[in-house]
Every structure is written in C-alpha cells, then in structure tokens.
N, C-alpha and C positions, 0 to 999 in steps of 0.2 A: 326435538332433534330431527334434523332434515335427513330424509332417506334418498339414496341414489341407487341406481342399478347398473350393472355391467353385464353385457351379453356376449358370450363366447359362442359363436355360430360356426359350426363345421359344415363344409361342403358335403354333399351327399356321399362322395367317395372317401370321406374322412382324410383327405390328403392335404387340406388347407383350412385356414381359419380366416374369417372375415375380420378385416382391420380397417381402421380409418386413419388417415393423416389429418391431424387437427389443423384447422385453418385459423383458430384463434386461441388466445390464452384461456385457461392454463395449458401448458405443454404445446403451444403453437409449433407446428412443424414436426412433431413427434407422432409416432404411430400409437394407436390405442384401440381398445375394443369400443363398440358403439354402446350407448346407454344414456341415462339421463336421470332427471329428478322423479321421485315418487311424489305425486301431488296429493293434497289433502283429500281424504275420502277414498283413495285408491288402495287396493291391496298391492303388495309388492309384485305379484304375478300379473295383475292387470296393468300396472305401470310398465312392466317389462315388455309385454306384447305391444302396448301402445307405442313405447319408444322405439322398439324394433321396427314397427311399421312406418312410423314417422321418418326415421333416419335411413331405412333401407328398402322400403316397399315390401318387405317380407311380412306375410300375414300369419295369423295363428293357424290357418290351414296348411301353411308351408312347413311348419316346424313345431315340434313339441319341446317346450322349455322345461328344464329341471333346475330347481333351486339347490345349489350345491354348497354354498358357503356364504358367510357374512364377515364383514370387517366393521368394527366400531372404533371411531376416532373421537375420543372423549375431549381432547383439547380443541378439536374443530367442531364439536357438537353435531356430528353427523355419522351416518352408517352407510355401508354399501352392501347391497345384496348382489350375489354373483349367480347368473343363470347360464346354463349351457344347453345347446340344442344341435341337432343335425338336420339339415335340409332333407325333406322327403324326396325331393327330385331336384335336378339341376334347374336353376332359374337365374334370371338377370336381376341384379340388385341395382338400386339407384337411389340417390339422395342428394340434397344440395347443402346439407349442413357441414359435411366434411368430405374429403376425397376418400371413396371406398375402394378397397382392393382385397384380393385373396392372397394371403401369405402362406407359403409352404411352411411345413412344420419344422424344417431344419434350420431354424433361426436361433440366435442367442437372445431370447426374449428378456433376459436380464440386462441387456446392453442399454443403459440409461441415456446414451447418446442418440439412440434410435427409438426407444420405447418410453412412453409416459409411465408415471406411477411409481417412481423410485424402486423399481424391481418387482412391484406387485404383479405385473403382467407375467413375468417369468414364474413367479410363485403360483399364480392361478393356473397357468399351463401345466406346470409340474403336478399340482394337486389333481387336476382333471385327468391328466394322463394315467394316474393310478386307478381311476374308476370309469373311464370313458367306455371301455368295452362292456361293462355291466349296464350302464344307463343309456348308451347310444347305439345298441346293437340292432335296433329294429330295421 
C-alpha cells in the first residue's frame, strides 16, 4: 500500500496556512496542502520533513511536525498521513513544484471549486482547529 503525506504548516503568528496551487493533475488549478509520497525505507516523519523541504525550502530546524491523523483508501490501495506544524519564525518559502501562498484562515476550505481533496482539506482544518492550541502553542 502506497503512503503519502499532507503537511499543514501555520505561519508563526498562526494567522495563515501554507497552501499550494496545483500546476498539474490531479486537482490542477486547485489549492492544496504540500506533501508527497512516502518512499520505501522512509518513516512517515522522515518523508514529511523531506517533502516539506523539497517543496517549500522549510527545514526541520524551522518547524516541528506533529502527526495528527491518517486516512486509508482501500479502493485506491493507499494511505495518507497528516502532519501539522507552526513555523518557529517568519521565513520566505520557495518551491518550483507548485505555486505557494499563505491563505488566511477565514476561507471555506470545503469549497471543492477552490480546494482539492473532495472536502478533505476542510475536514483536516476543522480537526486541527480542535487541537492546535494544545500542540502548536510553543
């Protein structure tokens, strides 16, 4: 079963989330969180930090990731691990895989005309909203 990760990264001030506008399918043109494949021999956490750095230039020194939930898709023979983190300080993000931007939190993340994942982004944001003060208060 192939593993993937999704990375929810909050700005240091906790007022916005890092998003990417997808430049290719699936979900071309829609906004999504950054993330990618878990490679053979990698732990989920190792893959999360690797993907985060490859796609955004955010290093392990810049953020502490917390594994907060998983989704298993048996029909597609894959699973997704969801990680959340808060930047330790303000920094510039950069990547060439997708267009990166900071989204304010007053969005309808369930709007499937704007966001990838058939409503999963909204679900993840709502779930993390219930616990973010506990795990991201540093």
